[in-house]
N, C-alpha and C positions, 0 to 999 in steps of 0.2 A: 503494500499499500504506500509506503513511503517513497519509493522511487517513481510510482506512478504519479504521485503528487508532485514531485519535482520535475516530471516532464510535462506536466498540464499548464496551459495558459488560461484555464477556465476558473470561474469563481469556485471557491471551496468553503464548505460549512461544516463545522464539526459539532457533534453534540456528545460531549463527554460525560462519563459515567464512572464513578470509582469511589472507593472507600473514602469517607470524609477526611481521614487523616492524610490520606494520598494528595486528596485534591488540595488540603491547606498547606502541604509541604512547599518549602521555599523554591526547590528545584522545579516543582509543577508551576508554580506561579511564575517563574523566570520564563519558562518555556512558553506558558501561554502568552506572556507579554511580547516574546520575540515572534511568534505566530501572527499576533494581532498586527504588530508593525509590518509584517510581510503581507498583510492584506487577507488573512484568513478569518472567516467570521465564526462566530460561536453562537449556540443556542443552549442555555443552560450551563452548568447543572442546576437542578432545583433542590429544595430542601425537602426531606420526607424520610421514609423507611427505605432501608437498603434491602437487598437480597439476602444479606448476612442476618442471621438471627439476632434480635436486640441491638440493631445497628440503625442508627438514624443521623441525620445532618445533612449539610451540603455536599452533594455527589450525586444524588438521584437523577438518572437521565430524564431530559424534558419528555413531556407527553408526545406521542406520535404525532396527534394534530398540531401541535405547537411546532413540531419540526416541519411539518408539511407547509404550515402558515410561514414559517421562516424561509423556507425554499421559494414559496410563491413570491414572497416579498423581494428576494435576491434575484429572482428571474424577471421581475417587473421591469421593463425598460422605459415605461412611460415617464414623462416629466415629472418631477417633484415640486409642485407650486409652492409647497409649505417648507421646503428644505431651509433650515437655519431658523424656523420660527419656533418658539416656545409657546406652547398652549396649555393652560389649566382647564381640566373638565372635572366637574362633580357629578356624582351618580348615586342612585339608590335612596333608600330611606334613611332617617335617623332614629335612633331609639332613645327615648328620654325615660330615665328609670323613675318609678314610682317607689319600689323597694327592691331587694335583690332578686326577686322572680317575675316582677311585673314592669312593664314599660308601656309608654305611650309611642305609637308608630303609625305607619301608613301603608298603603298597599303596593307602593313602588317596588318592582322587581330589579331595577337597574339595567335592564335590557337595552334601553334606548340609550342611556348615557354611556354604557360600556361600548355599544356599537359605534357611537360617535366618536368616542376615544380611538378605537381601532380604525375607524374611516380617516380620521386626521394623522394617524401615524402612517398609513399606506401613502398619504400625500406628501410624506417627508418630514413632518412635524415632530418635535420632541416633546411629547405629551406627557404630562404629570396628572394622573388620574386620582382624585381623592373620592373614596367609596365608603359610603354607608354600609351596613350588614346586608350583604346579599348572598344568594346561593349559587351564583354563577361564577365561572372562572375569571381571573384577571385577563384583560386583552393581551395578546402576544405583542411584544415590542414596545409596551407601555409601562412606565414607572408607575407603580400604584401604591398609595397610602391608605390603610385602612383605619377608619374611624367608626365610633358609634354615636355619638351625640352631636348636636348643632354646635356647641361650643367647640369640641374637637375639631370639626369640619372647618369651622371659621378659622381656628388657629393654625390648621395645615395649610389652608389656601393663602393666608396671610405670609406663612413662611416660604411659599414658593414664589412670591413676587421677587422681582419684576418679571412679567410675561408679556408677549406679544398680544395674546388674547386670552380670555376667560369665558368658559361656556358653562353656565349653571343649570345642569339638568336635574340635580338631585332634588326630591321632594323633602326639603327640610321642615321638621316640625315647627310651627310657629310658637308653641308654648312648651314649658317644661315645669315640673313641680318645683316650688321654691326650695323645698328640703326633703330630698329623697329619704325614705326610712331606711334605717341601717340593718332592721330585722323584718322578716316577712310580716305584713299587715294582717292580723288574724280577724276572722269574722266572729263578733259576738253576739250572741242569742239576744234578741229583744232590742237590739240597737240597729239602726240603718247603716247605710255605708259611710265610711270615713269622708270627710270633706277634704279636697285637695287644693292648696292654695297654689295658683298658677302664676308664673311670670314669663315675661316675653323673652324669645330666644334672638340672638343677634341675627340681624337681617344681613345674610352674607352677600347677596346680590347688591344691595344698596350701599353696603359698605365698600365694596369694590367698585361700583359705579361711580362713587364720589371719593375714592381714595387718592392720596397723593401720589401713589405709584399706579395709578389706574392704567390698565393695559389698553393698547390702542383700539381694541374691539372688545366690547363686552355684550354678551348674548345671555338672555334669561329665558326660563320656560315658565308657562301658565298654563297650569291644569285646572280647568274650571268645569263646573257643573251646570252653570247658567250664565247668561250674559257674556259669552265668551269674549267677543271682540271689545266690548266696552271694558271689561275687567283687565284685558291685556293692554288696552291703550293707557289705562289708568297707571297700570305697573310700569310701562315703559318710561311715562313721564316721572313717576316717583323714584325710581330705582336708579336712574342714570344710565340706562342700557342703551345700546345702539339699536337692537331689535329684540322682539320677544317672539318666541315659538309657542305659539297658543294651540292647546288641544282640548277637545271635549271628553271628559272621563265621566260623563254621566251614563246611566243605563240606555238612555235614548240615543247614544252616539252611533249606534248600528255596527260597532266593530267587534265582531266575534263574541262568542259565549263568555269568554273571560274578560271582555273589554280591553281598553289601553292598558291599564296598569295591570301587568302581569301577563298580558297578551303578547303576540308576535307582530301585530299590524298597528298602525298609526294613521291618523289623518291630521295634518297641522295646518295652521295659517302662520304666514310670516308678517309679523306686525311691526312696522317702522314709521317713523315720521313723514315717510313718502306714501303711506297707505297700507293696504292689506293685500298679501298675496296668498291666494289658496291654493294648496297642493292637493292632489288626489289621495285617496287613501292607497297605502302601499305598505311593505313589510318595513320592520324597524331598521333593518340593515339598508334598504333603499333610502328611507328617510335620512339615515346617518350619512350615506355617500353624497346625496344631494345637498345637505346641509354643509359637509365639509368642503364641497366645491363651492358654496356661495360664500363660505369664510374665507377659502383661498382667494376668491375674486374680491372681496371686500378688502382684505388685508393688501392687497396690491395698491390700493388707493390710500392706505394709511400710513403715516410717518411715525414710526415708533422710536 
């Protein structure tokens, strides 16, 4: 294999897998650095269980589908309009604790946000994804920070500034309990449910929309059950966004049995100061690709 690699002038992708101690060894690190300088690309290794019994750590081979995605990216000769651009994306819900076993949440699956992060990466962007608790895999080629609460998401986004663009897809909880209980709240016979004192969470979109280090392009999402356009237009003005991606998440939206939140399809309107552009219903990956292309187009006219 080594002699074949010496003789080839084609792109090479390596997917290393080895014992964690082997991977951490100084000689392995030096060898990898040398190969990367020579233009060899790497996918993985990941952290997890090894083939050896009771062995875990960094050294597990990347998943086959991740390797396939990396190969597709390497073979893609299309222009990369977002090359050199740094973009922040938020995705998924937030979980606001009530006590150690209960929390306030919403139905967001993270599918749309993760798809947008992946689509931006395919166009060459350096994507930093901040994800709330989801059950889907991190997008390939995207650096992901995992958080639980709105406060954690806000802090993570702030730490990633400066950036060329920020896309706020996450369905962030508007409120949290003022004081989460340290122990499970028990039901007491004869007494009603406990009252919860609520306080407002940080408004991440508005905070970045009016930030001293505001990205050149700020995009927000509005998931509404009524007055879709009116609410999206109000959000656009209040939050300091360049445009809002609005979608109807009511049962009357007509999108599949599972609806927009949790489903695989979406129908959005792009609301900006120039007006409203309605897109047809399509898969969330298609929405992501079309939105990534729009962001690339807008960034060409933005001086950052």
